[in-house]
C-alpha positions in Angstrom: -184.8 -165.0 31.9 -182.6 -166.9 34.2 -179.3 -168.8 33.3 -178.5 -172.2 34.6 -174.9 -172.2 35.7 -172.8 -175.3 34.3 -169.6 -176.6 33.7 -169.1 -178.7 30.6 -166.7 -181.7 29.7 -165.4 -180.5 26.0 -163.2 -183.5 25.6 -166.0 -185.3 23.6 -167.4 -182.0 22.0 -167.0 -180.6 18.6 -167.0 -177.0 18.4 -167.4 -174.3 15.6 -166.2 -171.0 15.9 -167.6 -168.2 13.3 -165.2 -165.3 13.2 -161.4 -165.2 13.6 -161.2 -161.8 15.0 -160.4 -160.8 18.6 -163.5 -162.2 20.0 -163.0 -165.3 17.9 -159.5 -165.8 19.2 -160.2 -165.0 22.7 -163.0 -167.7 22.6 -160.7 -170.2 21.0 -157.9 -169.8 23.4 -160.3 -170.1 26.3 -161.8 -173.3 24.9 -158.4 -174.9 24.2 -157.7 -174.9 28.0 -160.6 -177.4 28.3 -159.1 -179.6 25.7 -162.1 -180.1 23.3 -162.4 -182.9 20.8 -162.1 -180.4 17.9 -162.5 -176.9 17.0 -163.3 -175.8 13.4 -162.8 -172.1 12.6 -164.4 -170.3 9.5 -163.7 -167.0 8.4 -163.3 -165.6 4.8 -160.7 -163.4 6.1 -158.3 -166.1 7.3 -156.3 -166.3 4.3 -155.9 -162.5 3.9 -155.1 -161.7 7.5 -152.2 -164.3 7.9 -154.1 -165.8 10.9 -154.4 -168.9 9.0 -150.9 -170.3 10.2 -151.3 -168.9 13.6 -154.7 -170.7 14.3 -153.5 -174.0 12.5 -150.6 -174.1 14.7 -152.9 -174.3 17.6 -154.4 -177.5 16.3 -157.6 -175.9 14.9 -159.2 -177.0 11.6 -159.3 -173.4 9.7 -161.6 -172.9 6.7 -160.8 -169.6 5.0 -164.2 -169.3 3.3 -167.8 -168.1 4.0 -170.1 -170.2 6.3 -172.3 -172.8 5.1 -175.5 -174.3 6.7 -174.1 -177.7 6.5 -171.1 -176.5 8.6 -173.3 -177.1 11.6 -173.7 -180.7 11.0 -172.1 -182.6 13.9 -171.5 -179.7 15.9 -172.1 -179.8 19.8 -171.3 -176.2 20.3 -171.3 -173.0 18.1 -169.8 -169.6 18.8 -171.1 -166.9 16.6 -168.2 -164.4 17.1 -168.2 -162.4 13.8 -168.2 -158.5 14.1 -171.5 -158.6 12.1 -174.5 -158.7 14.5 -177.1 -159.8 12.0 -174.9 -162.7 10.8 -174.4 -163.8 14.6 -178.0 -163.5 14.9 -178.8 -165.6 12.0 -176.4 -168.3 13.2 -178.3 -168.4 16.4 -181.4 -168.9 14.7 -180.2 -171.7 12.6 -178.8 -173.5 15.6 -181.9 -173.2 17.7 -183.7 -174.9 14.7 -181.0 -177.8 14.9 -181.2 -178.2 18.4 -177.4 -177.0 18.9 -176.2 -174.6 21.7 -174.9 -171.4 20.3 -173.0 -168.6 22.0 -173.7 -165.1 20.3 -171.0 -162.9 21.0 -172.5 -159.8 19.9 -176.2 -160.1 21.5 -175.9 -162.9 24.2 -179.9 -162.9 24.5 -180.2 -164.3 21.1 -178.1 -167.3 21.8 -178.4 -170.2 24.5 -175.6 -169.3 26.7 -172.8 -167.0 27.6 -169.3 -167.6 28.9 -168.9 -166.1 32.3 -165.8 -164.2 33.6 -163.9 -166.9 35.3 -160.4 -167.7 36.3 -158.7 -171.2 37.2 -155.9 -172.3 39.6 -155.1 -175.8 40.0 -158.4 -177.4 41.0 -160.3 -174.5 41.5 -162.3 -172.8 39.0 -164.6 -169.8 39.9 -167.0 -168.3 37.2 -168.8 -164.8 37.7 -172.1 -163.9 35.6 -174.3 -160.9 35.6 -176.9 -162.7 33.1 -175.4 -160.9 30.4 -176.1 -157.3 31.7 -172.5 -156.3 32.2 -169.6 -158.3 31.2 -167.5 -155.4 32.4 -168.7 -155.9 35.9 -168.4 -159.6 35.8 -164.6 -159.1 34.8 -164.2 -156.7 37.6 -165.8 -159.1 40.3 -163.5 -161.8 38.8 -160.4 -159.8 39.3 -161.5 -159.1 42.8 -162.2 -162.5 43.8 -158.9 -163.6 42.2 -156.8 -161.3 44.2 -158.5 -162.0 47.4 -158.2 -166.0 47.0 -154.6 -165.8 46.0 -153.4 -169.6 46.4 -155.9 -170.3 49.2 -157.7 -173.6 49.1 -155.2 -175.2 46.6 -153.9 -177.7 49.1 -157.2 -178.3 50.5 -158.8 -179.1 47.1 -155.8 -181.6 46.3 -156.6 -183.4 49.6 -160.3 -183.6 49.0 -159.9 -184.9 45.7 -157.7 -187.7 47.0 -160.4 -188.5 49.7 -163.2 -188.6 47.2 -162.9 -191.7 45.5 -162.0 -193.8 48.9 -165.0 -192.3 50.6 -167.4 -193.2 47.7 -166.0 -196.8 47.3 -167.0 -197.5 50.9 -170.5 -197.5 49.8 -173.8 -196.2 51.4 -173.4 -198.2 54.5 -170.1 -196.2 55.4 -171.8 -193.0 56.7 -173.2 -189.8 55.3 -170.8 -189.0 52.5 -172.4 -185.6 51.8 -172.1 -184.8 55.6 -168.5 -185.8 55.6 -167.6 -183.9 52.7 -169.3 -180.5 54.3 -167.5 -181.2 57.6 -164.0 -181.6 55.9 -164.7 -178.3 53.8 -165.7 -176.5 57.1 -162.7 -177.8 59.1 -159.7 -175.9 59.7 -157.9 -178.0 57.4 -157.0 -175.2 55.1 -155.2 -173.4 57.7 -153.4 -176.4 58.9 -152.2 -177.2 55.4 -151.1 -173.5 54.8 -149.1 -173.5 57.9 -147.4 -176.9 57.3 -149.1 -178.3 60.4 -149.6 -181.9 58.9 -150.0 -183.8 62.4 -152.7 -181.3 63.3 -154.4 -182.0 59.8 -154.2 -185.7 60.4 -155.8 -185.5 63.6 -158.6 -183.4 62.0 -159.2 -186.0 59.4 -159.2 -188.8 62.1 -162.1 -187.1 63.7 -164.1 -186.8 60.8 -163.3 -189.7 58.3 -165.2 -193.0 58.7 -163.4 -195.8 61.0 -162.4 -197.5 57.7 -160.2 -194.7 56.6 -159.0 -193.2 59.9 -155.6 -195.2 59.5 -154.9 -193.6 56.1 -154.8 -190.1 57.3 -151.0 -189.7 56.8 -151.4 -191.4 53.6 -153.8 -188.8 52.1 -151.6 -185.9 53.3 -148.5 -187.2 52.1 -146.6 -184.5 50.0 -148.7 -181.6 51.2 
């Protein structure tokens, strides 16, 4: 089976996490970085472990009780993150019957998706997956990439973000948008910005941008 890599906007998604242990907490803290609409956490142990206050302080709806099938109603994503593999598999099956995407922490193949090893820096997010075969190797590769990249491409991504809307607003008659973006990404802009060579970067922009935007090269580079 091959997985399809995708980045999801969680701002309008309602999420259910089952299991308040280490795995569940790790999932929740990662999810919170994407500002989901709502996260509900269910675990009978919440009241006895003292975790209720900790998770509630994060803005999580905490239900210290056993899971009920009706808890799936209205949920967009479910994370079966308990320590009970049989329970996680049962949740994955219930979600499949309701058309709800489920992440099964104990056995990834029983769910619909897994969360890749990833890191984010400013506008850049890189994710590494091994089709669920080895999360340990995915983590190692992620750490290697993170160390190699450092702060590279941060300024270039800010610039490209500034350029995207003005370019698209010119309409299809202004030029090959995809070709322009590819040329910008392949140009020495990154090196110029890292060295603070703003004038050189401006000349590069003028050589690539459509005529309607050439005069705004300095504006796009302001503060970089």
